[in-house]
MARKENU-840597 format. One record per atom (N, C-alpha, C, O): residue number from 1; x, y, z; atom name. Coordinates in steps of 0.02 Angstrom, whole numbers. Each point is the difference from the previous one (the first is absolute). Example, Ala and Ser with C-alpha at 12.3 -4.5 7.8 and 13.67 -1.06 7.14 Angstrom:
<atoms>
   i     c1     c2     c3 at
   1    660   -284    390  N
   1    -45     59      0 CA
   1     45     60      0  C
   1     52     -1     33  O
   2    -70     54    -69  N
   2     42     59      3 CA
   2    -39     55     37  C
   2     25     55      8  O
</atoms>
This chain:
<atoms>
   i     c1     c2     c3 at
   1  11291  -1933   1081  N
   1    -25     89     41 CA
   1     54     47     10  C
   1     59    -15     12  O
   2    -79     64    -16  N
   2     58     53     16 CA
   2      1    -21     73  C
   2    -40    -36     31  O
   3    108     77     -4  N
   3     46    -46     82 CA
   3    -60     63     40  C
   3      2    -12     60  O
   4    -43     61    -73  N
   4    -33     21     42 CA
   4    -64     18    -32  C
   4    -14     38    -46  O
   5    -27    -80     88  N
   5    -65     29    -35 CA
   5    -38     82     36  C
   5    -26      7     56  O
   6     35     50   -115  N
   6    -18     60     64 CA
   6    -60      7      7  C
   6    -13     53     27  O
   7    -42    -91    -43  N
   7    -79      7     43 CA
   7     11    -33     59  C
   7    -42     14     43  O
   8     90    -57    -24  N
   8      3    -36     79 CA
   8    -56    -64     -5  C
   8    -36    -12    -48  O
   9     37    -16     99  N
   9    -50    -62     34 CA
   9    -37     12     28  C
   9    -47    -40      4  O
  10     47    105     35  N
  10    -60      4     75 CA
  10    -77      2    -35  C
  10    -24      0    -56  O
  11     -3      2    131  N
  11    -67    -10      6 CA
  11    -37     83    -39  C
  11    -56      0    -25  O
  12    101     61     28  N
  12    -30     43    -62 CA
  12      1     -4    -60  C
  12    -42     18    -41  O
  13    108    -50     31  N
  13     11    -15    -78 CA
  13    -63    -59    -30  C
  13    -25     11    -55  O
  14     10    -57     85  N
  14    -40    -36      6 CA
  14    -65     37    -29  C
  14    -27     -7    -55  O
  15      7     53    111  N
  15    -70     28    -14 CA
  15     -3     58    -71  C
  15    -51     10    -34  O
  16    133     31     20  N
  16    -16     39    -59 CA
  16     -9    -65    -74  C
  16    -22     17    -55  O
  17     41    -83     71  N
  17      1    -39    -60 CA
  17    -76      0     -3  C
  17    -36     16    -47  O
  18     22    -34     99  N
  18    -85    -18      8 CA
  18    -41     55    -34  C
  18    -30    -22    -49  O
  19     20     92     63  N
  19     11     49     -7 CA
  19     -3     31    -87  C
  19    -44     35    -25  O
  20     91    -55      1  N
  20     28     11    -49 CA
  20    -43    -45    -68  C
  20    -22     15    -55  O
  21     25    -56     82  N
  21    -53    -66    -35 CA
  21    -76     37     -2  C
  21    -34     22    -47  O
  22     27    -23     93  N
  22    -68     26    -11 CA
  22    -11     50    -34  C
  22    -41     -7    -45  O
  23     69     68     53  N
  23    -17     71    -18 CA
  23     29    -21    -78  C
  23    -12     49    -34  O
  24     46   -102     -9  N
  24      7     13    -71 CA
  24    -20    -60    -16  C
  24     20    -22    -53  O
  25    -60    -14     91  N
  25    -23    -64    -31 CA
  25    -47     30    -77  C
  25     20    -19    -55  O
  26    -75     62     61  N
  26    -32      7    -75 CA
  26     52     40    -58  C
  26    -10      4    -61  O
  27     55     20     91  N
  27     68     38    -63 CA
  27     28    -71    -26  C
  27    -14    -21    -56  O
  28     65    -23    113  N
  28     36    -58    -27 CA
  28    -47    -55    -25  C
  28     20    -39    -43  O
  29    -76     34     65  N
  29    -48    -71    -13 CA
  29    -68     27    -21  C
  29    -51     -6     34  O
  30     54     33    -88  N
  30    -76     11    -33 CA
  30    -29    -53    -21  C
  30     27    -54    -12  O
  31   -105     74      2  N
  31    -21    -77    -27 CA
  31     16     15    -82  C
  31    -17    -46    -37  O
  32     39     89     14  N
  32     46     -9    -66 CA
  32     40    -29    -19  C
  32      4    -25    -56  O
  33     36     23    102  N
  33     69    -51    -12 CA
  33    -21    -67     -9  C
  33    -54    -25     16  O
  34    112     -5    -49  N
  34    -17    -85    -15 CA
  34      1    -34     57  C
  34     25     37     42  O
  35    -41    -94    -17  N
  35    -26    -34     53 CA
  35     49    -72    -24  C
  35     23    -13    -55  O
  36    -18    -21    108  N
  36     26    -62     -3 CA
  36    -52    -21      3  C
  36    -47     31     24  O
  37     42   -110    -59  N
  37    -66    -34      3 CA
  37     16    -51     79  C
  37     48    -20     32  O
  38   -126     17    -27  N
  38      1    -51     60 CA
  38     55    -74    -11  C
  38     -2    -27    -55  O
  39     34      8     91  N
  39     38    -73      0 CA
  39     73     20    -12  C
  39     47    -37     15  O
  40    -38    109    -47  N
  40     65     27      1 CA
  40     38     -5     67  C
  40    -15     28     52  O
  41     84    -84    -67  N
  41     46     44     56 CA
  41     24     41    -14  C
  41     14     14    -59  O
  42      4     30    124  N
  42     27     75    -16 CA
  42     71     -4     55  C
  42     -7    -20     58  O
  43     62     40    -82  N
  43     50     24     54 CA
  43      2     66     22  C
  43     16     40    -45  O
  44    -24    -20     90  N
  44      2     87     36 CA
  44     86     -9     15  C
  44     30    -52     14  O
  45     -8    102    -21  N
  45     84      2     32 CA
  45      2     74     22  C
  45     -8     52    -33  O
  46     22    -64    111  N
  46     -8     49     44 CA
  46    -51     43     39  C
  46     -9     61      8  O
  47    -36   -146     23  N
  47    -67     27     16 CA
  47      0     44     66  C
  47    -49     36     10  O
  48    109    -36     44  N
  48    -15     43     35 CA
  48    -52    -51     32  C
  48     -1    -61     -3  O
  49    -51    114     40  N
  49    -38    -20     41 CA
  49    -62    -20    -33  C
  49    -47     13     37  O
  50     29    -42    -95  N
  50    -53    -17    -23 CA
  50    -32     58    -60  C
  50    -36    -16    -48  O
  51     58     81     64  N
  51    -43     68    -23 CA
  51    -41    -15    -71  C
  51    -60      9    -10  O
  52    111    -33    -35  N
  52    -12     18    -57 CA
  52    -25    -67     -2  C
  52    -42     -4    -45  O
  53     50    -45     72  N
  53    -26    -96    -25 CA
  53    -70     31     24  C
  53    -18     31    -50  O
  54    -28    -22     96  N
  54    -63     22      0 CA
  54    -36     27    -52  C
  54    -59    -16    -11  O
  55    100     71    -31  N
  55    -30     29    -57 CA
  55     11    -58    -63  C
  55    -44     -2    -43  O
  56     83    -29     39  N
  56      0    -42    -68 CA
  56    -36    -57     30  C
  56     14    -41    -44  O
  57    -43     14     76  N
  57    -59    -35     47 CA
  57    -60     19    -28  C
  57    -39    -36    -32  O
  58     34     97     46  N
  58    -77     42     -2 CA
  58     17      9    -71  C
  58    -47    -16    -36  O
  59     93     35      8  N
  59    -30     22    -82 CA
  59     -1    -83    -19  C
  59    -46    -27    -31  O
  60     88      4     48  N
  60     27    -76    -52 CA
  60    -39    -66     26  C
  60     28    -55      1  O
  61   -104     65     22  N
  61    -12    -76     53 CA
  61     -1    -63    -59  C
  61    -10      3    -61  O
  62     25    -62    109  N
  62     28    -45    -14 CA
  62     60    -35    -30  C
  62     11    -58    -15  O
  63     30    125     11  N
  63     96    -25     -2 CA
  63     19    -32     71  C
  63    -21      8     57  O
  64     59    -40    -79  N
  64     79    -26     51 CA
  64     51     37     17  C
  64     47      0    -40  O
  65    -41     42    101  N
  65     60     45     -4 CA
  65     50    -45     46  C
  65    -19    -27     52  O
  66     74     23    -72  N
  66     82     -9     41 CA
  66     25     78      4  C
  66     19     42    -41  O
  67    -29    -44    104  N
  67     49     78     12 CA
  67     52    -18     51  C
  67     -1    -37     50  O
  68     45     73    -78  N
  68     74     10     36 CA
  68     31     80     15  C
  68     -8     56    -23  O
  69     43    -84     73  N
  69     30     89     33 CA
  69     54    -30     39  C
  69     -8    -49     36  O
  70     69     84    -47  N
  70     55      5     52 CA
  70    -12      5     53  C
  70     36    -35     35  O
  71    -81     69     -1  N
  71     10      7     69 CA
  71    -53    -43     30  C
  71    -56     -9    -25  O
  72     82    -20     90  N
  72    -35    -72     28 CA
  72    -67     39     22  C
  72    -57    -10    -21  O
  73     78     60     70  N
  73    -59     17     42 CA
  73    -62     26    -56  C
  73    -59    -18      8  O
  74     75     56    -54  N
  74    -53     27    -53 CA
  74    -49    -59    -34  C
  74    -59      3    -16  O
  75    108    -61     11  N
  75    -51    -38    -30 CA
  75    -22    -43     61  C
  75    -31    -49    -22  O
  76     35     47     92  N
  76    -21    -25     67 CA
  76    -68     27      7  C
  76    -46    -32     23  O
  77     39    124    -56  N
  77    -54     50      7 CA
  77    -54    -31    -32  C
  77    -53    -14     28  O
  78     71      1   -104  N
  78    -24    -26    -67 CA
  78    -24    -64     13  C
  78    -46    -13    -39  O
  79     63    -55     96  N
  79    -34    -46      0 CA
  79    -37     29     26  C
  79    -53     13    -29  O
  80     67     10     98  N
  80    -62     15     38 CA
  80    -75     18    -18  C
  80    -55    -24     14  O
  81     79     83    -57  N
  81    -59     36    -35 CA
  81    -45    -56    -56  C
  81    -60      3    -14  O
  82    115    -55    -14  N
  82    -36    -43    -36 CA
  82    -53    -60     25  C
  82    -42    -33    -30  O
  83     69     35    104  N
  83    -21    -69     44 CA
  83    -53     28     14  C
  83    -50    -36     -5  O
  84     37    112     28  N
  84    -44      8     13 CA
  84    -64     40    -35  C
  84    -46     31     26  O
  85     59    -42    -88  N
  85    -61     14    -65 CA
  85    -15    -56    -19  C
  85    -57     -4    -23  O
  86     94    -56     25  N
  86    -19    -76    -17 CA
  86     19     15    -54  C
  86    -51     19    -27  O
  87    111    -13    -25  N
  87     18      9    -63 CA
  87     27    -67    -10  C
  87     49    -21     30  O
  88    -80     -8    -68  N
  88     32    -73    -11 CA
  88     48    -21    -48  C
  88     37    -49      5  O
  89    -41     97    -60  N
  89     45     -4    -54 CA
  89     54     61     -7  C
  89      7     34    -50  O
  90     32    -28    114  N
  90     47     46     15 CA
  90     52    -27     47  C
  90    -12    -19     57  O
  91     77     18    -89  N
  91     58    -34     46 CA
  91     46     40     14  C
  91     24     12    -55  O
  92      1     15     90  N
  92     50     55     27 CA
  92     73    -32     25  C
  92      3    -34     52  O
  93     51     47    -91  N
  93     34    -42     20 CA
  93     72     63     12  C
  93    -14     59    -11  O
  94     62    -70     27  N
  94     66     36     11 CA
  94     34     -2    -54  C
  94      3    -60    -13  O
  95     39    106    -50  N
  95     29    -13    -48 CA
  95     30     43    -26  C
  95    -12     52     31  O
  96     63    -38    -89  N
  96     46     40    -10 CA
  96    -36      0    -90  C
  96    -24    -48    -30  O
  97     30     85     18  N
  97    -16     10    -92 CA
  97     48    -36    -29  C
  97     -9    -40    -46  O
  98     93     60     86  N
  98     62    -30    -52 CA
  98    -12    -82     20  C
  98      7    -42    -45  O
  99    -24     22    110  N
  99     -5    -81     -5 CA
  99    -64    -27      4  C
  99    -33     -7     51  O
 100     17    -10   -109  N
 100    -94    -13     -5 CA
 100     22    -63     13  C
 100     47    -28    -29  O
 101   -109    -10    105  N
 101     -4    -55    -11 CA
 101    -51    -48    -35  C
 101    -36    -43     27  O
 102     42     63   -104  N
 102    -42    -21    -20 CA
 102     32    -44    -81  C
 102     56    -13    -22  O
 103   -113      5      4  N
 103     59    -87    -64 CA
 103    -53     70    -70  C
 103    -55     26      8  O
 104    106    -21    -67  N
 104    -38     22    -59 CA
 104    -67    -12    -10  C
 104    -36    -43     24  O
 105     25     83    -61  N
 105    -73    -11    -16 CA
 105    -48    -22     48  C
 105    -42    -45     -4  O
 106     56     91     55  N
 106    -64    -10     51 CA
 106    -74     39     -2  C
 106    -58    -20      9  O
 107     82     75    -24  N
 107    -48     66     20 CA
 107    -32     19    -69  C
 107     29     -7    -54  O
 108   -105     35     62  N
 108     -4     37    -55 CA
 108    -13     55     -9  C
 108    -22     20    -53  O
 109     37     23    114  N
 109    -11     67      7 CA
 109     56     27     67  C
 109      1    -22     57  O
 110     43     73    -86  N
 110     16     21     67 CA
 110      1     74      6  C
 110      8     40    -46  O
 111    -18    -24    121  N
 111    -26     48     27 CA
 111     52     58     45  C
 111     12     -8     60  O
 112     17     68   -102  N
 112     63      0     50 CA
 112     -5     92      6  C
 112     14     41    -44  O
 113    -39    -29    115  N
 113     -6     83    -13 CA
 113     31     34     62  C
 113    -27    -12     54  O
 114     69     42    -56  N
 114     32     41     31 CA
 114     42    -37     30  C
 114    -14    -12     59  O
 115     80    -18    -87  N
 115     37    -29      8 CA
 115     56     -4    -40  C
 115     53     -7     30  O
 116    -50      9   -106  N
 116     64     30    -20 CA
 116     19     69      2  C
 116     53     15    -27  O
 117    -83     24     50  N
 117     41     57     23 CA
 117     47    -13     53  C
 117     53     30      4  O
 118    -75    -79     43  N
 118     55    -16     49 CA
 118     51    -48    -29  C
 118     46     -8     41  O
 119    -36    -25    -93  N
 119     52    -54    -31 CA
 119     64     60    -11  C
 119    -14     60     -6  O
 120     69    -80      4  N
 120     72     22    -38 CA
 120     -3    -41    -72  C
 120     37     12    -48  O
 121    -74    -49     49  N
 121      2    -43    -76 CA
 121    -67    -13     -7  C
 121    -18    -52     29  O
 122    -31     87    -63  N
 122    -60    -15    -13 CA
 122    -15    -46    -81  C
 122    -43    -37    -24  O
 123     87     59     10  N
 123    -12    -38    -67 CA
 123     33    -73     -8  C
 123     -8    -35    -50  O
 124     53     16    117  N
 124     17    -75      9 CA
 124    -56    -19     22  C
 124    -18    -45    -37  O
 125    -40     59     97  N
 125    -47     -6     30 CA
 125    -35    -32    -50  C
 125    -10    -60      2  O
 126    -11    101    -51  N
 126    -47      2    -49 CA
 126     16    -73    -52  C
 126    -42    -33    -30  O
 127    106     23     31  N
 127     27    -63    -44 CA
 127      3    -61     35  C
 127      3    -56    -25  O
 128     -4     73    103  N
 128    -17    -61     47 CA
 128    -66    -27      4  C
 128    -16    -59      5  O
 129    -23    113     -8  N
 129    -76    -15     13 CA
 129    -32    -15    -70  C
 129    -56    -25      5  O
 130     78     33    -67  N
 130    -19    -14    -52 CA
 130      4    -96      0  C
 130    -44    -43     -8  O
 131     98     38     17  N
 131      3    -81      5 CA
 131    -35    -48     30  C
 131     -9    -58    -19  O
 132    -23    107    101  N
 132    -64    -56     26 CA
 132    -58     -3    -44  C
 132    -33    -51      7  O
 133      9    101    -60  N
 133    -45     10    -26 CA
 133     -1    -38    -69  C
 133     43    -10    -43  O
 134   -120     -9     51  N
 134     24    -42    -78 CA
 134     -7     45    -85  C
 134    -35     50     -4  O
 135     56    -66    -30  N
 135     -9     42    -65 CA
 135    -64     36    -33  C
 135    -36    -36    -34  O
 136     26     79     38  N
 136    -51     38    -23 CA
 136    -28     20     79  C
 136    -53     31      4  O
 137     77    -44     36  N
 137    -30     38     83 CA
 137      8     64     -3  C
 137     49     25    -28  O
 138   -103     14     61  N
 138     17     84     15 CA
 138     50      0     66  C
 138      2    -44     42  O
 139     42    111    -44  N
 139     25     15     67 CA
 139    -53     95    -12  C
 139    -12     31    -52  O
 140     -4    -16    122  N
 140    -24     59      7 CA
 140     46     36     56  C
 140     13    -29     53  O
 141      8     84    -66  N
 141     39     32     27 CA
 141    -14     59     21  C
 141    -12     37    -48  O
 142      7     -5    112  N
 142      3     69      9 CA
 142     20     43     57  C
 142      7    -14     60  O
 143      3     81   -101  N
 143     65     41     51 CA
 143    -23     71    -11  C
 143    -23     36    -44  O
 144     41    -35    107  N
 144      5     98    -17 CA
 144     63     25      8  C
 144     51    -31     14  O
 145    -58     86    -23  N
 145     48     60    -32 CA
 145     -4     57     51  C
 145    -51     35      4  O
 146     91    -28     25  N
 146      7     73     60 CA
 146     20     63    -37  C
 146     -7     57     22  O
 147     28    -71    -73  N
 147     22     60    -36 CA
 147    -69     30    -28  C
 147      8     53    -30  O
 148    -78    -77     34  N
 148    -37     28    -26 CA
 148    -46     29     36  C
 148    -51     26    -22  O
 149     71    -32     91  N
 149    -44     63     49 CA
 149    -16     31     11  C
 149     32     32     42  O
 150   -112      4    -68  N
 150     12     69      2 CA
 150    -35     32     37  C
 150    -47    -36     16  O
 151     42     93     11  N
 151    -50     20     58 CA
 151     -1     77     -3  C
 151     34     41    -32  O
 152    -94    -33     80  N
 152     -8     74    -15 CA
 152    -28     -6     97  C
 152    -28    -48     25  O
 153     46    107     10  N
 153     75     54    -14 CA
 153     36    -34    -11  C
 153     -6    -53     31  O
 154     69     58    -81  N
 154     58     -8     -2 CA
 154     49      6     65  C
 154    -15     33     50  O
 155     46    -52    -55  N
 155     53      4     63 CA
 155     58    -36      6  C
 155     -6    -60     12  O
 156     81     91    -20  N
 156     82    -17     -5 CA
 156     -4    -59     21  C
 156      7    -52    -32  O
 157    -27     66    134  N
 157     13    -41     52 CA
 157    -33    -50    -39  C
 157     39    -25    -41  O
 158   -101      1     37  N
 158    -46    -51    -44 CA
 158     36    -35    -51  C
 158     -8    -60     -8  O
 159     43     92    -26  N
 159     34    -36    -61 CA
 159     71    -16     25  C
 159     31    -41    -35  O
 160      7     72    100  N
 160     45    -32     35 CA
 160     -7    -51     30  C
 160     52    -31      3  O
 161   -107      0     28  N
 161    -22    -53     45 CA
 161     -7    -51    -50  C
 161     18    -58      9  O
 162    -43     78    -56  N
 162    -16    -53    -53 CA
 162     64    -38    -17  C
 162      6    -61      7  O
 163     42    101    -30  N
 163     73     -3    -23 CA
 163     44    -50     45  C
 163     41    -40    -22  O
 164    -62     53    105  N
 164     34    -52     31 CA
 164    -29    -61    -15  C
 164     36    -32    -39  O
 165    -80      6     53  N
 165    -38    -64    -19 CA
 165     36    -23    -76  C
 165     24    -57     -4  O
 166    -20    100    -50  N
 166     15    -19    -80 CA
 166     94      2     24  C
 166     43    -21    -39  O
 167    -32     37     79  N
 167     74    -10     10 CA
 167     29    -57     35  C
 167     52    -31    -13  O
 168   -101     20     68  N
 168      9    -70     49 CA
 168     10    -40    -50  C
 168     53    -19    -24  O
 169   -136     -2      1  N
 169      3    -69    -45 CA
 169     54     31    -52  C
 169     57    -21     11  O
 170    -61     55    -52  N
 170     72    -21    -25 CA
 170     74    -35      9  C
 170     41    -21    -40  O
 171    -45     25     97  N
 171     80     -8     44 CA
 171    -25    -56     22  C
 171     48    -36     16  O
 172   -109      2     -3  N
 172    -17    -67     16 CA
 172     -8    -47    -67  C
 172    -16    -59      3  O
 173     29     94    -61  N
 173      6    -42    -67 CA
 173    -69      7    -44  C
 173    -13    -28    -53  O
 174    -29     76     93  N
 174    -61      7    -61 CA
 174      7     64    -26  C
 174     45     40    -11  O
 175   -123    -47      3  N
 175     -8     82    -59 CA
 175    -86     10      6  C
 175    -44    -33    -27  O
 176     39     83     70  N
 176    -56     35     21 CA
 176    -35     28    -81  C
 176    -59     17     -4  O
 177     92    -15    -37  N
 177    -33     14    -81 CA
 177     -6    -52    -38  C
 177     -2      2    -61  O
 178     -2    -51     96  N
 178      1    -60    -57 CA
 178    -57    -12    -41  C
 178      3    -46    -41  O
 179    -64     87     45  N
 179    -81     -7    -48 CA
 179     19      1    -63  C
 179    -13    -44    -40  O
 180     46     98     27  N
 180     22     38    -57 CA
 180     44    -45    -36  C
 180      5      4    -61  O
 181     23    -39     89  N
 181     58    -63    -55 CA
 181    -29    -67     10  C
 181     33    -50     12  O
 182   -127     52    -19  N
 182     -1    -81      9 CA
 182      8    -32    -77  C
 182     16    -57    -18  O
 183    -33    114    -17  N
 183     10    -30    -65 CA
 183     82    -18    -35  C
 183      2    -51    -34  O
 184     43     78     39  N
 184     52    -11    -14 CA
 184     32    -77     42  C
 184     22    -51    -26  O
 185    -28     68     95  N
 185      1    -51     35 CA
 185    -36    -76    -11  C
 185     20    -58      4  O
 186    -60     79    -14  N
 186    -44    -96    -33 CA
 186     23      4    -77  C
 186     13    -57    -18  O
 187     -5     97    -25  N
 187     40    -13    -37 CA
 187     61    -29    -23  C
 187     14    -21    -56  O
 188     20     22    108  N
 188     67     -2     12 CA
 188     16    -78     43  C
 188     51    -34      1  O
 189   -118     26     33  N
 189    -15    -71     20 CA
 189    -17    -57    -55  C
 189      9    -57     20  O
 190    -30     64    -86  N
 190     -1    -32    -20 CA
 190    -67     -6    -25  C
 190    -11    -43    -43  O
 191    -33     78     64  N
 191    -86    -25     13 CA
 191    -46     48    -45  C
 191     -1     62     -2  O
 192    -30    -98    -27  N
 192    -54     21    -69 CA
 192    -57     49     11  C
 192    -15     12     59  O
 193    -18     16   -103  N
 193    -62     18      6 CA
 193    -20     61     68  C
 193    -50      6     35  O
 194    105     27    -36  N
 194      1     64     46 CA
 194    -29     38     -2  C
 194      9     37    -48  O
 195    -60    -18     95  N
 195    -50     46     -7 CA
 195     24     54     93  C
 195     28    -18     52  O
 196    -48     62    -68  N
 196     -3     52     56 CA
 196    -24     44     19  C
 196      6     43    -44  O
 197    -44    -13    103  N
 197    -45     43     -5 CA
 197      8     28     70  C
 197    -10    -26     55  O
 198     36    108    -77  N
 198    -18     47     61 CA
 198    -60    -14     27  C
 198    -47    -10    -38  O
 199     37      6    120  N
 199    -35     14     37 CA
 199      4     56     53  C
 199     34     -3     51  O
 200    -82     64    -74  N
 200     19     60     50 CA
 200    -53      0     45  C
 200    -59    -16     -6  O
 201    106     50     75  N
 201    -46     10     64 CA
 201     -2     71    -16  C
 201     50     33    -12  O
 202   -121     -7     13  N
 202    -13     73      6 CA
 202    -45    -15     70  C
 202    -39    -47     10  O
 203     56     98     35  N
 203    -32      5     58 CA
 203     -6     74      7  C
 203     46     37    -17  O
 204   -119     -8     50  N
 204    -13     75    -17 CA
 204    -40      8     44  C
 204    -29    -53     10  O
 205      3    115     41  N
 205    -54      8     29 CA
 205    -50    -50     11  C
 205    -19    -17     56  O
 206     -3     -5   -109  N
 206    -81    -21    -26 CA
 206     16    -83     19  C
 206    -38    -38    -31  O
 207     75     13     65  N
 207     24    -66      8 CA
 207     45    -12     59  C
 207     57    -24     -3  O
 208    -85     43     52  N
 208     41     16     75 CA
 208     -9    -94     21  C
 208     41    -17     43  O
 209    -61     -7    -54  N
 209     26    -83     24 CA
 209     73    -37    -21  C
 209     38    -35     32  O
 210    -38     61   -103  N
 210     53    -16    -48 CA
 210     73     41     25  C
 210     58    -20     -6  O
 211    -87     98     42  N
 211     67     24     17 CA
 211     28    -16     68  C
 211     60      3     13  O
 212   -118    -24     39  N
 212      3    -54     51 CA
 212     50    -45    -21  C
 212     61      9      0  O
 213   -105    -73    -25  N
 213     39    -64    -32 CA
 213     77     -8    -36  C
 213     51    -30     17  O
 214    -69     74    -76  N
 214     67     13    -27 CA
 214     51     55      8  C
 214     58    -20      6  O
 215    -65     68     -5  N
 215     37     76     17 CA
 215     42    -10     65  C
 215     60      4     13  O
 216   -132    -24     33  N
 216     25      5     67 CA
 216     50    -80     25  C
 216     60     -4      9  O
 217   -109    -47     -4  N
 217      9    -50     22 CA
 217     62    -61    -36  C
 217     28    -51     21  O
 218    -28     97    -96  N
 218     37    -55    -42 CA
 218     58     32    -29  C
 218     50    -36      6  O
 219    -39     89    -36  N
 219     38     35    -12 CA
 219     62     40     46  C
 219     62     -3      2  O
 220   -128     52     40  N
 220     62     40     55 CA
 220      4    -58     53  C
 220     40     10     46  O
 221    -66    -53    -46  N
 221     31    -34     59 CA
 221     69    -53    -24  C
 221     49    -14     34  O
 222    -64     -8   -102  N
 222     67    -40    -27 CA
 222     62     44     29  C
 222     41    -15     43  O
 223    -47     86    -88  N
 223     40     43     27 CA
 223     34      2     57  C
 223     55    -22     16  O
 224   -102     54     17  N
 224     17     -1     95 CA
 224     31    -47     19  C
 224     56     18     19  O
 225    -66    -84    -14  N
 225     24    -34      8 CA
 225     74    -26    -16  C
 225     18    -56     17  O
 226     21     98    -49  N
 226     71     -8    -10 CA
 226     21     67     33  C
 226     50     21    -28  O
 227    -66      8     62  N
 227     21     45     57 CA
 227     55     -1     18  C
 227     44     40    -17  O
 228    -35   -101     66  N
 228     59     -7     35 CA
 228     43    -32    -40  C
 228     59     11     16  O
 229    -66    -50    -66  N
 229     62    -46    -41 CA
 229     34     91    -40  C
 229     58     13    -15  O
 230   -129     42      8  N
 230     45     52    -44 CA
 230     49     42     32  C
 230     49     28    -23  O
 231    -83    -29    104  N
 231     39     43     36 CA
 231     81    -26     23  C
 231     49     36     12  O
 232    -53    -95    -12  N
 232     47    -49     21 CA
 232     57     10    -70  C
 232     58     20      7  O
 233    -83    -34    -59  N
 233     57     23    -54 CA
 233      2     56    -18  C
 233     42      5    -44  O
 234    -73     57     59  N
 234     28     60      3 CA
 234    -30     31    -84  C
 234     21     41    -40  O
 235    -66    -77     44  N
 235    -53     14    -64 CA
 235    -19     81     -9  C
 235      0     36    -50  O
 236    -17    -21    124  N
 236    -38     51      1 CA
 236     -4     32     76  C
 236     22    -36     44  O
 237    -45     94    -26  N
 237     13     46     73 CA
 237    -83    -28     28  C
 237    -57     11    -22  O
 238     80    -46     70  N
 238    -74    -19     36 CA
 238    -55     66    -16  C
 238    -55    -14    -23  O
 239     66     60     31  N
 239    -65     47    -13 CA
 239    -31     14    -47  C
 239    -57     23      1  O
 240     93    -34    -56  N
 240    -32      0    -64 CA
 240    -20    -76    -26  C
 240    -48     -5    -38  O
 241     85    -53     56  N
 241    -38    -42     -8 CA
 241    -81      3     29  C
 241    -51    -13    -32  O
 242     54     27     82  N
 242    -58     -5     56 CA
 242    -58     47    -39  C
 242    -59    -16     -9  O
 243    108    103    -19  N
 243    -48     35    -32 CA
 243    -36    -29    -61  C
 243    -57     13    -20  O
 244    114    -67    -11  N
 244    -25    -21    -77 CA
 244    -63    -45     25  C
 244    -50     10    -36  O
 245     42    -40     71  N
 245    -55    -51     14 CA
 245    -47     32      9  C
 245    -49    -14    -35  O
 246     41     82     95  N
 246    -65     34      3 CA
 246    -19     16    -57  C
 246    -60    -13    -10  O
 247     96     44    -46  N
 247    -25     22    -58 CA
 247    -38    -35    -54  C
 247    -51     16    -31  O
 248    105    -90     26  N
 248    -63    -54    -28 CA
 248    -64     -7     34  C
 248    -43    -16    -41  O
 249     13     25    122  N
 249    -36    -14     14 CA
 249    -37     56    -28  C
 249    -46    -18    -36  O
 250     54     91     43  N
 250    -30     57    -26 CA
 250    -45     -5    -57  C
 250    -51     32    -11  O
 251     85    -89    -34  N
 251    -26    -12    -62 CA
 251    -59    -37      0  C
 251    -38      3    -48  O
 252     28    -34     90  N
 252    -51    -34      8 CA
 252    -71     51     23  C
 252    -58    -15    -17  O
 253     74     69     54  N
 253    -43     44      7 CA
 253    -70     21    -53  C
 253     11    -18    -57  O
 254    -70     48     65  N
 254    -47      3    -47 CA
 254     28     35    -57  C
 254    -14    -19    -57  O
 255     58     73     69  N
 255     30     45    -56 CA
 255     55    -29    -44  C
 255     23     22    -53  O
 256     -3    -93     99  N
 256     52    -17    -32 CA
 256    -12    -37    -69  C
 256    -56    -21    -15  O
 257    110     12    -27  N
 257     -2    -84    -43 CA
 257     81    -23     -6  C
 257     50     35     -9  O
 258    -54    -93     14  N
 258     53    -73    -18 CA
 258    -18    -33    -57  C
 258    -56    -16    -19  O
 259    109      8     -7  N
 259      1    -36    -66 CA
 259     51    -66    -25  C
 259     50     17    -33  O
 260    -60    -87     47  N
 260     57    -42      7 CA
 260    -22    -35    -71  C
 260    -60     -4    -12  O
 261    110    -23    -37  N
 261      3    -68    -32 CA
 261     31    -60     -1  C
 261     58    -10    -15  O
 262    -95    -25     30  N
 262     -1    -59    -27 CA
 262     20    -31    -70  C
 262     -7     29    -53  O
 263     34    -96     61  N
 263     18    -50    -75 CA
 263    -46    -44      3  C
 263    -14    -24     55  O
 264    -13      6   -103  N
 264    -28    -87      7 CA
 264     28    -26    -72  C
 264     -6     20    -58  O
 265     41    -77     92  N
 265     43    -33    -87 CA
 265    -52    -67     10  C
 265    -33    -14     50  O
 266     38    -24   -114  N
 266    -26    -44     -9 CA
 266     40    -41    -51  C
 266      6     32    -52  O
 267     22    -88     48  N
 267     47    -46    -80 CA
 267    -17    -43     15  C
 267    -43    -10     43  O
 268     89    -49    -90  N
 268    -27    -59    -14 CA
 268     72    -47     14  C
 268     55     25    -13  O
 269    -59    -69     31  N
 269     85    -45      4 CA
 269    -41    -40    -88  C
 269    -54    -18    -22  O
 270    119     23      6  N
 270      4      3    -69 CA
 270     21    -92     -4  C
 270     12    -28     53  O
 271     -9     -6   -113  N
 271      0    -73    -21 CA
 271     86    -20     18  C
 271     52     32    -12  O
 272    -65    -96     42  N
 272     79    -25     21 CA
 272     57     -6    -74  C
 272    -13    -19    -57  O
 273     68     42     84  N
 273     41    -13    -59 CA
 273     -5    -83    -19  C
 273    -16    -34     49  O
 274     24      9    -92  N
 274     16    -65     -3 CA
 274     41    -26     15  C
 274     48     26    -29  O
 275    -22    -88     78  N
 275     66    -28     25 CA
 275     20    -54    -34  C
 275    -36    -41    -27  O
 276    111     44     28  N
 276     15    -48    -71 CA
 276     -6    -63     40  C
 276      7    -55    -27  O
</atoms>
């Protein structure tokens, strides 16, 4: 993983992840997308508090999930949630994508959501992941792209605040614009049958619930969370950062508009090369 996870692991970050998963469920997991067959064993990398795990279970009934995250606190929260929900087919463990504790050809599918953007070597991570998947298994990857953010009223301070997160994430070894790169990354990792589809979030005054859950509680909250680190790194003046966050919140008003593009990719693990 990147050496410094830019979003943090506190309770506010956990709440934002759940808000994000709920707000984006119809966009990232629509009924028209392919499903995992009942009985499939799915490996979820970077499960966090289980926000996307909940969506997987709802969307693909009957699957078995092994979910990993590097942060023990998040895994503990996820385990407690699964226990309260009475979910018998989900196992949460602490683990690193670069040191997976699984044998080759173990899983039928892999699900990787908002993870590659935080890695200094996403291609290497995909190659490691491919080894624990069966030949012909699929990998689903979802990533955002901060360069796609468009909003009205436009505001230079808001863009400067967003750029603070992009810069901090880059300094930690990640890339907040990774979504646009999914096809070449998957191709260079040796995967086949790659498909990538952009998923546009468009929010205007006709959808105040999405303005609250995504524009305010997901995107703006994510940018606001880097305030202390951005100021400590002297990336921006305090007044300008705060003005930028206010401007982002302003786009969630009835006369505001906010757009952001996620990218969802699927790919297939090729047959293994014959051994001598």
